[in-house]
N, C-alpha and C positions, 0 to 999 in steps of 0.2 A: 494490357500492356499498353494500347491505345490509349486508355483514359490515363498512367501516367505522362505518356508523352504529350496529350491535351493540355495537363493541369501544369508540366514545365513549357510550353508554348505559351501559354497564356498568363505564367510569372516570367516570361523572358529569363529562361533559365535553360542554355547552351548545355551545360553538364551539371548532372547531379550526384551525389553520392547517397546509394539505396540502403536502408535499414530492412530486411526481412525478417517479420517473428512468425514462429509459427507455420502456418499456412500461407501466409504473406512472402516466405522464405524460397517457395520455387517461382512465383511471376519475377522475385526480384533478380532472381539467377537468371530466367529464362529473358526478362531485360537486358541483363549486363551482355549476355551471349549475343545477342542480336544487334543491339545497336550500342555496341564499345563505347564510340566516339560520344557518346552522350551520358555514359558513364565515370564517372569519376572513381568510383569506388563502390565495393558492395561489402554491407554486414550482415550475416546470417545468423538471430540467435533462437536457439531451441528448435530446430528446422530439419527439413529432411529432402531427400531427393524424391523416395518413395516413402511412404508412412508402414504401409502393411507387410507382412511377409509375401515372399513368392518362392517358388521351386529353387532359383538361384539367388533368394535374399533372405537366407535367415536371420536375417537381424532386425527384422521390421516387427510391428504389434502382431501378435496369434491373433488369427482373426475370430477364435471363440471370446478372447479377452476384447477385443474389438466389439464383436455384436452385443457382449454384454453390456460395455459403457453405453452404444447407443440407445440401448434397450432401457437404461437406468434414467438416461437424459430423457429419452420420451416420455417415460411413466413421471417424472419428477421436475419437466421445464417448472422454472420457475422457483422452485426453492434450491436446495443446497446439493443437486444433484450432483452425482460426478467430478465432485470435489476432492476426493482422495486422488484422484489422476493429476487434477488442474493444480490443486496447492493443499496436499497432503500435509504441511505442517498445520494447517490452519482449518483444517476439515471440522473438527469437535468447535470453532469459535464461533457463539452466536450470530456476533457482528458479521462475520466476514461471510457466514450462511445467510445473512438477512441482505448483504451488499450483493454477492453473487448471485442468488434470486432475483433481486433487480436488475442487473448486469442482462443476465437470458431473457427476460421479458422484455427488457429494454433495446435489446438485439435483432430478435426474430422471435417470429410464431414456434412453435415445435417443430413444425412440420418443415417449415423452412429451415430450422438448425440442423435439422435431420437431415434434408436434401441437401446444404451445404457440405455437411461431414461425408454425406456417402461420396461429393462430385471430388473431395478431397482424398477419397478412397483411390479415386481413379489416379491419382495424377503419378506421373512416373518420368522424373527428369535424370535419369541416371547419365544418359545418353548424351545428354549438352554439356554434362560438367567441364569434360574436356574443352570444350570450347570457348569454357570462360579466360578471358584475357586480363581482365583490369584487378589491380589491385583487391585482395579479397581477405575478411576477416569473418572467423566462423568460432562464435562463443556456444558453448554450453553447458548446461548443470549434471555434473558430472551422477544425480543420482534423479534425473527428470523421470517421472514416471507414464508422462502420457507418449514423448517422444525423446526414445533411449538418445542415452549419450555416442551409441556407436552409430547412430545415422548419421551425429553430427561429425563424426572423425569419419566418415565414409566422405562426406562431402570435400571437408580440410582434406584428406587422401587424394582426391580424383579433379579438382579444382587446382590447374598448376600455381605453384608460389602460394597457396593458401596461408593463412596463418592460423593455425590451431589454438583457441585458449579455453581450460575446461575449468568452470567455475564450482565452488562447494554449493552444495543444497540440493534438495528434492523436487522442489516446484517448480514448475513449468511457468505459471504466470508471472512475467518479466517485474511486475511492480509487488511480489510479494517476499518477503525476508526483510532483505535491506533496502526495499524502495526502487530495487533496479541500480542502485548507487555503482556496483560493481561493473555492470553491463555499459553505463554512461562512462564509465574511468576507463574500459579498455578500447570504448568507441573512440572517444575523444583522441586518447592519446595513438591510435592505429589513425585518424583522419589529421590530425595536427602534429603529431610529435610533441605533445607536449601533455605532461599526466598530471591531472589535479590531487589533490594531499586528500586521503578519505578520510584523516583523523580528525581534520577540525576544516572545518566549516560553518564560519558565523552570519548569522541572522538577527535582527528585531523579530519578536514575538512573543504572542500573550500565552502565557501559563497558566494553566486552572488544576490548583492541587484539592484534592475533595479527605474527608475524613470522618469516618462515623464517631459520634458522640458515644461514651460508655459505651464500646464496644465488649470489653471485657467483663464488666458487669453483667452485660447481657447475656454473654455466652453462661456463666454461671446460673444465670436466674431462667432459663430456657433450656438449656444444654446442648450439646456438641450438635445433634441430629437436625434438631428447628435451628439452631444456627446456621448449619450448612445451606439449611432450604433457605432462610431469610436473604443470606449473604447470594445466592446466586440469583434471587429475585431483586436484590438491590443491584446487581452488577449487568444483570438486561435492562435495567430502567437506566441505568448508567448510560450504557453502549447506545440503546435507542435513542437518549438526546444527544449523544456524541455524533451519531449519525443524521442526526436533523438541523444540526448547528455547526456540521462540517468541522468536528474537532477530532482532533488525532490522537488515539490514546497512546501514547507512552510505554505507559508500565504499571500496574498496577501494585499496592502496597499492603496486602492481606484485606484490611477495610477501607480503601481509598484508592484514588485515581490521580496519575498524573497523566493531563491533557496539552495538547499544544495547538493554539487557535491562529489565524495569520488576520483575525481581527479581535479586537478588545469587547465591541458590542457584542458579539456572537459568543464570545465567551462569558458573559455577562447573565446574557439571557439563557444560556444553556445551564449553568449555575444555578439559576434561580427556579426550572424548568426540573431539574435535578431534585434540589433541595423540595420540591414540592413532592415531586415524586415518592422521595423518602418516607415522608410526612403519612402518606397513604399507607407506607408500608408498616408503620408504627415504628418507625427510628428516625431519630435526628441526624441531620450532619451538620459540617463546619467545611466552607469551603473560602479558598483563598485565592486569589486572581491577579496578575502583577504582569506587567510590560516590560519586557528588557531585551538586551541582545544576549542568543542564547549561541553555545557551540553546540553544532551539530555531528555526532560523533557516530558514521552509519545510521541505525533506527531509534538510537538512545540520545540523549539531551543534556547537555551539562552548564557551566558557569555560575554564578553569581545568582543570576536572576532565577534559578531553580530554587536557593536557597533560600531567597528573598520570600517566593508565593509560597515555601513552605511555612515561614515564620510568619506571615502574613496569615496563612489558615490558621496556625496556632492560636491565634488571638482572638478567631472571631467566635461567635456565642453560639449555641447551638440553633442550629435553624437560620444562619446568619451568612452572607456572600459578603466578604471583606474583600475589598480594592485596594490598591496604593493609588497615591496621589497621581502615578504616571497615567494608570487607566480612568482614571477620571478624568484628567484634561483629555484626553485622544475621543473621549466617546461626548465631546459637548457638542450639544445642537441633537443629541439623538434621543431626547426626552426619558432616556434612563434618570431617576429618582435618585439622590444618595442622602445621605444622612452622616454628619461628622460625626467621627469618634475618635479625634485628638492625635496628638503624635505619640509615639511609641517608638519604644528602643527595643528593638529586636535582635536577639541575641546572635552575637557573633557578626552581627551587620554594625560597620561605623556610624555612627551620628542617630538621627530619628528620623522615623517617617510617618506623613501624616497617612492615614487609613481613614476610608470611609466605606459604610455600609449600604449595599443596594439590596433596598427591601423589594417584594415581589409586588 
């Protein structure tokens, strides 16, 4: 609490709205009870007053399950350990496993991580909750495996006049699922009285769409089993490069990927790296890259820009990265080399579009 107060003082912030996530919840709740004049509002997500079961607290996590989770984390720190508690919907996803391992390694050593969890094990704030007298919003996913929804409901019941909002989903990590959009929307409405529209958010972004050349013929050539193995290796290679170049996987199309980037230069270099990785696997892919205004709908993306990226991809030759004129113009001065592929009439797109290849 002293750290929170010190940061507020340094920033000249007399009153703040506090958002407490997971083990940050008890800290924010205690601050709100202790310093109500400095707390404008309190928002709690996926958190608790006490985490583990006690004789008078049957709703907490069972001790045997708790110890099993700690043992798995200690043994597998730096890998996909305990993802089935933190993000069960993505526990088998290779990219998520890689990112989670890096998250753990960057956050703490195995010993420090377990010590932090042991400290959280001792936290019990139940007696403090009735003393919280600031506007409070309690958010919780109804299927949260790590911190059950019953723990969030207890907070809402014991904090005077708290608002309870139960969100769908099984994941504990706030950014998993729809990217935390529902948490942001509920928080914004609670703090400002204005609710953002969740169904349409437009932004300028770069789209990369990939496609394996001759995939149907290759299946007949090598058989279903070998094709599945090859496809898994291809998907792993694509996701490695997306992670490396900060691309956001939107969806897969069976034998291709649609990804979103915040910069066209990274999208092109990612596409070149994926093309090279595919050749090592003995396959060829075609890639289309286009920058345009996209409509973000939850974790999905829509709009004419997606259709243009797909049409650009369809025009690409095997092992070719093909980009629209918009992409080429935006990376001027980056050192990326282009070859003119002329003007093309893209199916379903009015007019003609200038296309350029970006050879490795």
